[in-house]
C-alpha positions in Angstrom: 5.2 52.8 -27.0 8.5 54.0 -25.5 7.6 57.6 -26.6 4.0 57.6 -25.5 4.7 55.8 -22.2 7.3 58.4 -21.3 5.6 61.5 -22.8 8.4 62.0 -25.3 8.0 64.0 -28.6 11.5 63.9 -30.1 14.1 61.3 -31.2 17.9 61.6 -31.3 20.1 58.7 -32.4 23.4 59.3 -30.7 26.6 59.1 -32.6 28.2 57.1 -29.8 27.2 55.5 -26.5 26.8 57.8 -23.5 30.0 58.6 -21.5 28.0 58.8 -18.3 25.6 56.3 -16.9 22.0 56.6 -18.1 18.8 54.9 -17.1 17.4 52.6 -19.7 13.7 52.9 -20.5 13.7 50.0 -23.0 15.3 48.5 -26.1 14.3 48.6 -29.7 14.6 46.1 -32.6 14.9 46.7 -36.3 18.5 47.9 -36.3 21.7 46.0 -37.2 23.1 47.1 -33.9 22.1 46.2 -30.3 20.5 49.4 -29.0 19.3 50.8 -25.8 17.2 53.9 -25.1 17.0 56.6 -22.4 15.1 59.8 -22.0 16.4 63.3 -21.7 13.7 65.9 -21.3 11.2 65.3 -24.1 13.7 63.4 -26.2 14.1 59.7 -26.7 17.8 58.8 -27.2 18.8 55.7 -29.1 22.4 54.4 -28.9 24.6 51.5 -29.9 25.5 49.7 -26.7 28.7 48.5 -28.2 29.7 52.1 -29.1 29.8 53.9 -32.4 26.9 54.8 -34.6 23.7 52.7 -34.8 23.7 50.7 -38.0 20.6 50.6 -40.1 19.8 47.3 -41.9 20.3 46.8 -45.6 16.5 46.5 -45.9 15.3 49.5 -44.0 11.7 49.3 -45.4 9.3 51.1 -43.0 12.1 51.4 -40.4 10.3 54.4 -38.6 6.8 53.8 -40.0 4.1 55.6 -37.9 6.6 57.2 -35.5 4.9 60.0 -33.5 8.0 62.2 -33.0 7.7 65.8 -34.1 11.5 66.1 -34.6 14.1 63.5 -35.4 17.9 64.0 -35.2 19.3 60.9 -37.1 22.9 62.0 -37.6 23.9 59.0 -35.4 22.3 56.5 -37.8 24.8 54.7 -40.1 22.9 54.0 -43.3 26.0 53.3 -45.4 24.8 49.7 -46.1 21.2 50.5 -46.8 19.9 49.6 -50.2 16.1 49.8 -49.6 14.9 52.9 -47.8 11.4 52.7 -49.1 8.6 54.0 -46.9 11.2 54.5 -44.1 9.2 57.4 -42.6 5.7 56.4 -43.9 2.8 58.0 -42.0 5.1 59.9 -39.5 2.2 62.4 -39.5 3.5 64.5 -36.6 7.1 64.8 -37.9 8.0 68.5 -38.6 11.8 68.4 -38.8 14.2 65.6 -39.6 18.0 65.9 -39.8 19.5 63.3 -42.1 21.9 65.7 -43.8 25.1 63.7 -43.1 23.8 60.3 -44.3 26.0 58.2 -46.6 23.3 57.1 -49.1 25.6 55.9 -51.8 24.3 52.3 -51.6 20.6 53.2 -51.7 18.6 51.9 -54.6 15.0 52.4 -53.6 13.6 55.7 -52.1 10.0 54.9 -52.9 7.6 56.5 -50.4 10.5 57.6 -48.2 8.5 60.4 -46.6 5.0 59.1 -47.6 2.3 61.0 -45.8 4.6 63.0 -43.6 1.9 65.6 -43.6 3.5 67.9 -41.0 7.0 67.9 -42.4 8.1 71.5 -43.2 11.7 71.6 -44.3 14.2 69.0 -45.6 17.7 69.5 -46.8 18.9 66.4 -48.7 21.5 68.1 -51.0 24.4 66.1 -49.6 22.8 62.8 -50.4 24.4 60.6 -53.1 21.5 58.9 -54.9 23.4 57.9 -58.0 22.4 54.3 -57.6 18.7 55.0 -56.9 16.3 53.7 -59.6 12.9 54.7 -58.1 11.7 57.9 -56.5 8.0 56.9 -56.7 6.0 58.8 -54.1 9.1 59.9 -52.2 7.5 63.1 -50.8 3.9 62.1 -51.5 1.4 64.1 -49.4 4.0 66.1 -47.6 1.3 68.8 -47.7 3.0 71.2 -45.3 6.4 71.0 -46.9 7.6 74.6 -47.8 11.3 74.0 -48.5 12.9 71.0 -50.2 16.6 71.1 -51.1 17.3 68.4 -53.6 18.7 70.5 -56.5 22.1 68.7 -56.4 20.8 65.2 -56.7 22.2 62.9 -59.3 19.0 61.3 -60.7 20.6 59.9 -63.8 19.7 56.3 -63.0 16.2 56.9 -61.8 13.6 55.2 -63.9 10.4 56.0 -61.9 9.4 59.5 -60.9 5.7 58.6 -60.3 4.1 61.1 -57.9 7.5 62.0 -56.3 6.0 65.4 -55.4 2.4 64.4 -55.4 0.2 66.8 -53.3 3.1 68.8 -51.9 0.6 71.5 -52.0 2.6 74.2 -50.2 6.0 73.9 -52.0 6.4 77.1 -54.0 9.8 76.5 -55.5 11.5 73.3 -56.9 15.0 73.8 -58.3 15.3 70.9 -60.8 17.0 72.7 -63.6 20.2 70.6 -63.2 18.4 67.3 -63.0 19.5 64.8 -65.7 16.7 62.4 -66.1 18.2 60.3 -68.9 17.0 56.9 -67.5 13.4 58.1 -66.8 10.6 55.8 -68.0 7.7 57.3 -66.3 6.8 60.8 -65.0 3.2 59.8 -64.1 1.7 62.4 -61.8 5.1 63.8 -60.9 3.8 67.2 -59.9 0.1 66.3 -59.4 -1.4 68.4 -56.7 1.5 70.9 -56.4 -0.9 73.7 -56.0 1.6 76.4 -55.0 4.1 76.1 -57.9 4.1 79.0 -60.3 7.2 78.2 -62.5 9.1 75.0 -63.3 12.4 75.0 -65.0 12.8 71.6 -66.6 15.3 72.6 -69.2 17.7 69.8 -68.5 15.1 67.0 -68.4 16.0 64.1 -70.7 12.8 62.4 -71.6 14.0 60.3 -74.5 13.2 57.0 -72.8 10.0 58.0 -71.1 6.6 56.5 -72.1 4.2 57.8 -69.4 3.5 61.5 -69.0 -0.1 61.1 -67.8 -1.2 63.4 -64.9 2.3 65.0 -64.8 1.1 68.6 -64.2 -2.4 67.8 -63.1 -3.9 70.1 -60.4 -1.1 72.6 -60.5 -3.6 75.4 -60.2 -1.0 78.2 -60.0 1.5 76.9 -62.5 2.0 79.6 -65.2 5.2 78.5 -67.0 7.0 75.2 -67.8 10.5 76.2 -69.1 12.1 73.8 -71.5 9.3 71.4 -72.1 8.9 72.3 -75.7 12.4 70.9 -76.5 11.9 67.4 -74.9 12.4 64.3 -76.9 9.1 62.5 -76.4 9.4 60.0 -79.2 8.7 57.1 -76.9 5.6 58.7 -75.3 2.5 56.5 -75.0 0.3 58.3 -72.5 -0.4 62.0 -72.0 -4.0 61.7 -70.6 -4.7 64.4 -67.9 -1.1 65.7 -68.4 -2.2 69.4 -68.1 -5.5 68.9 -66.3 -6.0 71.8 -63.9 -2.9 73.9 -64.6 -2.8 77.7 -64.8 -0.9 77.9 -68.1 -1.8 80.6 -70.5 0.2 79.0 -73.3 0.8 75.3 -73.5 4.0 74.8 -75.5 4.0 71.2 -76.3 7.0 69.1 -77.1 7.0 67.3 -80.4 4.7 64.3 -80.1 4.3 63.7 -83.8 6.5 60.6 -83.9 5.3 59.3 -80.5 2.9 56.4 -79.8 0.1 58.3 -78.1 -3.5 57.6 -79.3 -5.5 59.5 -76.7 -5.8 63.0 -75.4 -8.6 62.2 -73.0 -8.8 65.0 -70.4 -5.3 66.1 -71.4 -6.0 69.8 -71.5 -9.2 70.1 -69.4 -9.8 72.5 -66.4 -7.3 75.1 -67.7 -9.1 78.3 -66.9 -6.5 80.7 -68.4 -5.4 78.9 -71.6 -6.5 80.9 -74.7 -4.8 79.0 -77.6 -3.8 75.4 -77.9 -1.5 74.4 -80.8 -1.9 70.6 -81.6 0.3 70.6 -84.6 3.0 68.8 -82.6 0.6 65.9 -82.1 -0.3 63.6 -84.9 -4.0 64.1 -84.4 -4.8 61.5 -87.1 -3.6 58.9 -84.7 -5.8 60.1 -81.8 -8.7 57.8 -81.1 -10.0 59.2 -77.8 -10.9 62.8 -77.2 -13.1 62.3 -74.1 -13.2 65.6 -72.1 -10.0 66.7 -73.9 -10.8 70.4 -73.5 -13.5 70.4 -70.9 -14.0 73.5 -68.7 -11.5 75.6 -70.6 -13.8 78.7 -70.4 -11.3 81.1 -71.9 -10.0 78.9 -74.7 -10.5 80.7 -78.1 -8.6 78.7 -80.7 -7.4 75.2 -81.3 -4.9 74.7 -84.1 -4.3 71.5 -86.0 -2.3 70.5 -89.0 -3.8 71.0 -92.5 -4.0 67.2 -93.1 -6.1 66.5 -90.0 -9.0 64.2 -90.9 -12.1 64.0 -88.8 -13.0 60.6 -87.3 -16.6 59.6 -86.9 -16.2 58.0 -83.4 -18.1 59.9 -80.8 -16.5 60.8 -77.4 -18.3 62.7 -74.8 -17.8 66.2 -73.4 -14.8 67.0 -75.6 -15.6 70.7 -75.6 -17.9 71.0 -72.6 -18.0 74.6 -71.2 -15.5 75.9 -73.8 -17.5 79.1 -73.8 -15.1 81.3 -75.8 -14.1 78.8 -78.4 -14.5 79.7 -82.1 -13.5 77.6 -85.1 -11.5 78.8 -88.0 -14.5 79.6 -90.2 -16.3 81.4 -87.3 -18.3 78.5 -85.7 -19.0 79.7 -82.2 -19.4 77.5 -79.1 -22.8 75.8 -78.9 -23.6 73.9 -75.7 -25.5 71.3 -77.7 -22.4 70.7 -79.9 -19.8 69.6 -77.4 -18.8 66.0 -78.2 -16.0 64.8 -80.5 -18.2 65.3 -83.6 -17.1 68.9 -83.3 -13.4 67.9 -83.5 -13.0 68.9 -87.1 -11.5 71.8 -89.0 -14.2 74.3 -89.2 -16.0 74.3 -92.6 -18.6 76.9 -91.8 -22.4 76.3 -91.4 -22.4 73.2 -93.7 -19.6 71.4 -91.9 -19.0 73.1 -88.5 -16.1 72.3 -86.2 -14.1 74.0 -83.5 -10.6 73.4 -85.0 -8.6 75.9 -87.0 -6.1 74.9 -89.6 -2.6 76.0 -88.7 -2.3 78.0 -92.0 -4.9 80.4 -90.5 -2.8 81.1 -87.5 -1.7 84.8 -87.4 2.0 85.1 -88.3 3.8 86.3 -85.2 7.3 86.2 -83.7 8.3 82.6 -83.3 6.1 81.3 -86.1 7.7 78.7 -88.4 7.0 79.5 -92.0 7.8 77.2 -94.9 8.8 78.9 -98.1 9.5 76.6 -101.1 10.5 73.7 -98.8 12.7 75.6 -96.4 11.6 76.6 -92.8 12.2 80.1 -91.4 11.5 81.6 -88.0 9.7 84.9 -87.9 11.6 87.6 -86.0 9.0 90.3 -86.4 6.5 91.8 -88.7 7.8 94.9 -90.5 4.7 96.0 -92.5 1.4 94.4 -93.6 2.9 91.5 -95.6 6.6 92.1 -94.8 8.3 89.9 -92.3 11.9 89.7 -91.0 12.8 86.0 -90.9 15.8 83.9 -90.1 16.6 80.4 -91.4 15.5 77.7 -88.9 18.5 75.6 -89.6 22.2 76.4 -90.2 23.3 77.0 -93.8 27.0 77.2 -93.8 30.1 77.1 -91.5 32.4 80.0 -92.6 34.8 82.6 -91.4 33.5 86.1 -90.6 36.4 87.7 -92.3 40.1 87.7 -92.9 41.9 89.8 -90.3 43.6 92.2 -92.8 41.1 94.1 -95.0 42.3 96.0 -98.1 40.3 99.0 -96.9 42.1 99.1 -93.6 39.0 98.7 -91.5 38.9 96.5 -88.4 38.5 92.8 -89.4 35.2 92.7 -87.5 33.5 95.2 -89.7 30.4 93.6 -91.2 30.1 95.8 -94.3 32.2 94.2 -97.1 33.3 91.2 -94.9 33.6 87.7 -96.3 30.4 86.7 -94.6 28.5 89.8 -96.0 29.6 89.0 -99.5 28.7 85.4 -99.2 25.2 86.0 -98.0 24.4 88.9 -100.3 25.9 87.4 -103.4 26.4 83.7 -103.2 23.6 82.5 -100.9 21.0 85.0 -102.2 21.5 83.7 -105.7 20.7 80.1 -104.7 17.1 81.2 -104.2 14.4 80.9 -106.8 13.5 84.0 -108.9 10.1 84.2 -107.2 11.6 84.2 -103.7 14.3 86.7 -104.7 11.7 89.0 -106.1 9.7 88.8 -102.8 12.8 89.6 -100.7 13.1 93.3 -100.0 16.3 95.3 -99.8 16.6 96.2 -96.1 18.6 98.9 -94.3 20.9 97.4 -91.6 23.6 98.8 -89.4 26.2 97.1 -87.2 26.8 98.0 -83.6 29.4 97.2 -81.0 29.5 95.9 -77.4 32.1 97.0 -74.9 31.4 93.9 -72.8 31.0 90.7 -75.0 28.3 89.1 -72.9 26.3 92.2 -71.7 23.4 93.4 -73.8 23.4 96.7 -71.9 27.0 97.5 -73.2 25.8 98.2 -76.7 27.2 101.3 -78.5 27.2 102.8 -82.0 30.9 103.1 -82.5 33.5 100.4 -82.9 37.2 100.0 -82.2 39.1 103.3 -82.2 35.9 105.2 -82.5 35.0 103.6 -85.9 31.6 104.6 -87.1 29.4 102.1 -89.0 27.5 102.9 -92.2 23.8 102.1 -92.8 23.8 99.7 -95.7 21.2 98.1 -97.9 21.1 94.3 -98.1 18.8 91.6 -99.3 20.3 88.9 -97.1 22.3 89.5 -93.9 23.3 88.2 -90.5 20.9 89.1 -87.7 22.1 91.5 -85.0 22.3 90.6 -81.4 19.2 92.6 -80.8 17.3 90.8 -83.6 18.3 87.4 -82.2 17.1 88.5 -78.8 13.5 88.8 -80.2 13.5 85.1 -80.9 15.6 83.7 -78.0 16.2 84.8 -74.5 19.9 85.5 -74.7 20.3 85.7 -70.9 18.8 82.2 -70.4 21.4 79.5 -71.0 18.9 76.8 -71.4 16.9 78.6 -74.0 20.1 79.5 -75.9 21.3 75.9 -76.0 17.9 74.7 -77.2 17.9 77.4 -80.0 21.5 76.8 -81.0 21.2 73.0 -80.9 25.0 72.5 -80.5 26.0 75.0 -83.2 27.6 78.4 -82.5 26.3 81.2 -84.6 27.8 84.5 -85.9 26.0 87.7 -85.3 26.8 90.8 -87.4 27.8 92.8 -84.4 31.2 93.6 -83.0 33.0 93.3 -79.7 35.5 96.1 -79.3 38.9 94.5 -79.4 41.9 95.4 -81.6 42.2 91.8 -82.7 38.9 92.0 -84.6 36.2 90.2 -82.5 32.6 89.6 -83.6 29.8 88.7 -81.3 28.7 85.0 -81.3 25.9 83.0 -79.7 28.1 80.4 -78.1 26.6 76.9 -78.1 28.8 75.2 -75.5 27.8 77.5 -72.6 24.7 78.9 -74.1 25.6 82.6 -73.8 26.5 85.7 -75.7 30.3 86.0 -76.3 32.8 86.8 -79.0 35.6 85.3 -81.1 38.2 86.3 -83.6 36.9 86.7 -87.1 39.2 84.2 -88.8 37.5 81.3 -87.0 34.6 79.5 -88.7 31.1 79.2 -87.3 27.6 78.6 -88.5 25.3 81.2 -90.1 21.6 81.6 -90.4 20.6 84.0 -93.2 18.0 86.6 -92.4 15.9 88.7 -94.8 12.7 90.7 -95.1 10.2 89.1 -97.4 6.8 90.0 -98.7 4.8 86.8 -98.1 2.0 87.9 -100.4 4.3 87.2 -103.3 5.3 83.6 -102.5 3.6 80.4 -101.6 4.1 79.7 -98.0 2.6 77.7 -95.1 2.8 78.3 -91.3 3.9 74.9 -90.1 4.3 75.5 -86.4 6.0 77.7 -83.9 9.0 77.8 -81.6 9.4 79.5 -78.3 12.8 80.2 -76.9 11.7 83.2 -74.8 
């Protein structure tokens, strides 16, 4: 009433009482200080009559609820004792700008609904806030539909358990920098980004989801979202709910985390309304535990293929509209979409006309870069296809922790020379001979060559000659270390998050050289997730690579990885 009665549109809380006499227009309650108010132009000033900052109460629930101000300068509000700031600005629908950048928030525990329905708010910088004691961020920015800039990338969210709808319907936010967020305590991500219609990319590389059970609606109605970085590496072993998780996103490829050991039993509406998705790989979900497929893939008009594990068993329960309007969908045996065959009875591995279905066994998936192929019980990642049946592959797990080479070679070559090095001899002679006769016969001798880098962490510094102008021979090998270039076909070497996920804490040797008299070889460095080098007498992990003719061995495509 003070604002409307005096035609005021802004609020400033003064950092001290006025030095000159002012005319009071009324007092206010709700603070832990005795305050008085005066008008200056279009601004309502609030001050502590005893001097100093105005103190906010420990429980500041709805402190400014429904305020009609368009701008609020609250630097003079002492919030150092506030524990509950929930819904503090709820329904401040005219508020466009608020300055709270200097607040001491170190005692705050609850930020639920802080800016709930602040529908006119445009920009907020909260990077200086210490929220290390906060446990809930539920609906913190819910329905801030005109918000275009939100600076919270420096927040310590390690104690936050509840992220429900924190950004719900922030429909104009185009960028959210969350790549440093450590969500180790998170239990629910329910509808976290629901309605964020302007987001195109989310980097969630650092998200720790090991304690989270609820992922329902997490990315729902993110109509422009094309890429979720890092999601495929999440620990989702405690997950119980993923319904509507990707409903209405713009993802072309949905790279699922590994749900195989989770507790989910429903994918109702999980993937529906994705107009761009063409392939969905369900091999990271234990589909034999799924009991509800209602509208699971509804309205995915461009969806062509759905992959499932070989051991998937069809269940007779009938759920409606599982494949409604999946106009492009074709099963593994050629069964094409039929608008009369759209309920969950079609959720089976396609057996042709006698037993039609829309699922395709993972073994039928084309072998491409990133595919995981199991050969005689060991998993390998496909780097690239060389010829019709020939594939360059690298071991999915580390095999050995050894030196690259002794510094002094009998032939006088630099210690980082791959040809004839200790690691070369180990792979070509020792490790190769641990393989079965059948696999050895399928592995083809391949021509490889070493290169050097003049800058250890720069791909563009590649050159053909080594230290002191040394030239490298083209050599024939059955098994070898991958080059930096070959590694880069599987993992984005310039992306630290992708590198760390690929390396899983273990530094790897490459066969390439960094030009240094000491004898340095290029490594994929696990601690920092980047390309670097080290002296060759140190020991690191290796992942053998080889070219194999898959037509000569028994193999199975068991899944895929994506570190690009």
